[in-house]
N, C-alpha and C positions, 0 to 999 in steps of 0.2 A: 504494500500500500504506500502510495506517495505521501510525503510529509507536507505537501502543499497542493492547492487546487490551481489548475490552469486558469488563465484569465477568462475564457468563456464560461467555465464552471462557476467562477466567482460572480460574474454578471447574472447568471441564472439563479444562483443562490440568493442574490440580493432581491430578486423578484419575490421569492418565498418569504424572505425576511421582511420585505415591505408589507406584504399581506398581513403578517402577524403583528407588526408594529401598528398598522392602521386599525387593526381590530382590538387592540388593547382596551380593557375597561378604563373608564375615565380616571378612577382612583389610582390604578396601577400606573397609568401613563403619567399622571401628575406627580406621584411620589418618585418615580424613576427619573422624571425631569428635574425635580428638586435635587436629587442626588447628583445628577450630572453637573448641575450648576455648582454644587459644593465641591465636586472632584476637580473641576477646572479651576475653581478658586484656590484649592490647595496648591495646584501647580503654579498658579499666578503669584501667590504669596511666596512660594519657594523661589520663583524666578526673581521677585523683587528683593528678597534677602540676598541672593547670590549677586545681584546687580549692585548691591551696596558696597562702596569702597572704591579705591582708585586703581585697582589692579587692571591692567590692560596690556595685552601682548599680541600684536598682529591679529586682532579680532578674536582672540581666544576667549575673552570675557563673554562676547556675544554667543559664542559656541556653547559655553557652559550654561548660560541663561536659557538658551533654546533646549539644551539637553535636559535640564531639570524640569522645565515646563512640561515636557512630554509625559511626565507621570500622570498628569490629569487625564489624558486620553487613554493611557494604560488602564487606569481605574475604571473608566467608562466602558471600555471594550471587554476587559477580563472580569471585573466584578459585576458588570451589567448595569446600564443606565440609559436614559433617553436624552441624547444630545442633539439640539436643533441642527447644528452644522453638519453632523454626521447623518442625520435623518433627511438632509437634502437629497440623499441617495434614494429615497422613496420615489423619486421621479422615474426610476427604472420601472418600478411596479405600475406606476400610473401610466407611463408610456405604453406598457404592455397590456393595459386595460385590466389588470388584476385588482386594482383599487380605483375608486372614483376620485375625481378632483376634490370632491367634498371630503372624502376620507383623508386625502393628502393634506388639505388645509386644516382639518381638525387636528391631525397629529402635529403639524408644524405650529399651529397657534397655541395649543395646550402646552407643548414641550417648550416653546420659546418663553412663555410666561412662567412656567415652572422653573426653567433654567435661571430666569431673572430672580425669582424668589430665592433659590438656592445660593446664587451669587451674592445677593444682598445679605442673606443670613450669615454667610462667612465673612463678608465685609464688616458686619456688625460685631461678630465674635472676635475677629482678628484685629480690626482697626479701632473699634470703639470700646470694646469691653476688656480685651486681654492685656492692653498696654504695650503690645509688641511694636506698635508704630510710634511710640513716644520716644523718638530718638532717630538715629541715622536711617533705619529702614523706613520710618515714616517720611523722612526727607525724600528718599527714593520714590516712595509711593506718590507723593505730591508732584514730584517732577515728572513721573510717568503720566499721571493724570493730566497735568498741564500740557504735556506734549501731545496728548490725544484730543484736546479740545481747543487748543489755542493757535494752531498753525494758520488759521484763517486771519489772525491778527498780524501775521508776519509775511503776507504777500502771496501765499500759496492759494491755488484754487482747491481749497481744503477738501470739500466733499467729493469732488471728482477724483482727486488724488487718493483719498481713502477708499472710494468705491473700487478703484483698480487694485489697490493693495489688498482689499478684501477678496477680490476675485482670485488673486494668486494664493492667498491664504487658504481658502476653502478648497481650492483645487488640490492643494497638498494634504489638507486634513482628510478629505474624502478619499484620496489615494492611500493615506495611512489606513483608513478603515478598510479599503479594498484589499490592501496587502495583508491586513490582520485577519480578514476572512479567508484569504488564501492560505495563511499559515495554519497548520494543524496541531501545533504545540504551543504551550504557554510562552516559552522562550522565543519562539518564532513570532508570536503576536507582540511581545515586548519590543523586539527589534523592528518589527513592522511599524509600530507606533513611533519609535524613537527617531528614526532618520527623517521622515517627512516633517514631523513636528519641530524637530531641531532646525530644519531648513527654513520653515516658515517664520519662526520666532527670530532666528539669527538674521534673516533677510529683512526684517522690519515690516512684515505684512500684518494685516489687521483682522482680528477674530472677534466677532460681536459678543460671544458669551464670555470670553476672557475679559473684554472691556467692561462687562457688567460687574466685574470685581475691581479691575484696576481703577476705574474712575470713581466709584463710590469710596474705595479705600482712600484715595486722595482727598475726597471731600471730607471724610471723617477725620483724616490725619491732620487737616487744617486746625482742628481743635487743640492740638498739642504744640505748645510753644517751642519745645525742643526740636520738633520736626520742622516747623515753619522756619526757624532761625537759620537752618542750614541750607535752605533752598535758594537764597539770593533773589527771590521773587518779590516784586512790589505788591502793595495791597490791591492795586488794579489787576495785576496779573493773577494773583490768588483768587480774585473775585470771578475770574472766567471759569474756574473749576466749580461748576454748579450743575444741578440736576437738569436744567433746561439745555445747557450746552452739551451735556452728555448725549442727549438725543439729537439735537439739531446739528451739532458739529461732529458727531461720531456715529452713534448707533444706527440711525436711519440709513445713512449711506453705506456703512459697513455691513449691515444686515442684508441689504439688497445686493451688494457685491458678493457676499458669501453665498447667496442663493444662486447667482449666476455661475460662480466658480464651481460649486458642488453639484447643483441640480442639472445644470446645462452641460458644462464642459466635461464633467466626469459621468454623471448619471445618464443623461440623454446620449452622450457620446458613446459610451460603452453599450447602451441598449441598442443603438443604431448598428454597431459593428457586430455584436455577439448574440443579441436576443431577437432583434427585429425579424419577423417572419417565422419564428419557431412557434410550435404549439404548446410548449411546456409552460 
């Protein structure tokens, strides 16, 4: 027996997986979505911790940050959870008419909201209640959040730039899921998650669910004077890190880009090549 599935087998397996995910009871779908938000937030906080400090050597710091962030998808894939960006691959089942567009949108909507709840829960636990951001890691959290909502103030066509960064991100995330399904061992799934996720984070691409932790963590960290003092940001700059800008300057464009990258370029692309015309 082969220890991996061939690409056409993976695409067909995703049709069946999509049917099961679309049919999940509301309560199960919601709780698994909350868990996915929590798991991605674990990876995001770990990445923020590793990012803290002045160590830099030919991009090695970015490589380390991307590497540790991958733990989030490992938890989602191996422990089991419903992640909106990964579930963009339900487009394969929808294109093959095994689930309806209504079923697709139900899954995406419920899981997206549940991911947000899980991400905010961890932002509250880590950023607001644990005290872990009352210091240098909090400074990093604020700087990360500022970078994600403030580029529009610095002359970039912010939303378009983030839309295309998000396409690249979820192209890699969904490929990570694709490779993880191909792998038939736990270690194979770990490595399948590691490399594409390391690549997207190290490259500076944008993931909507990760940003549901990164930006709120920065918002909450603004309450800690030790964290704020190390940022070098003015009051006006700090004020841009807020709930409104989280959506208008990041999450809307990033979410749309993630859908295009995952549902269209990976999902529909592999459906067209490997599944289209089959009766399975």
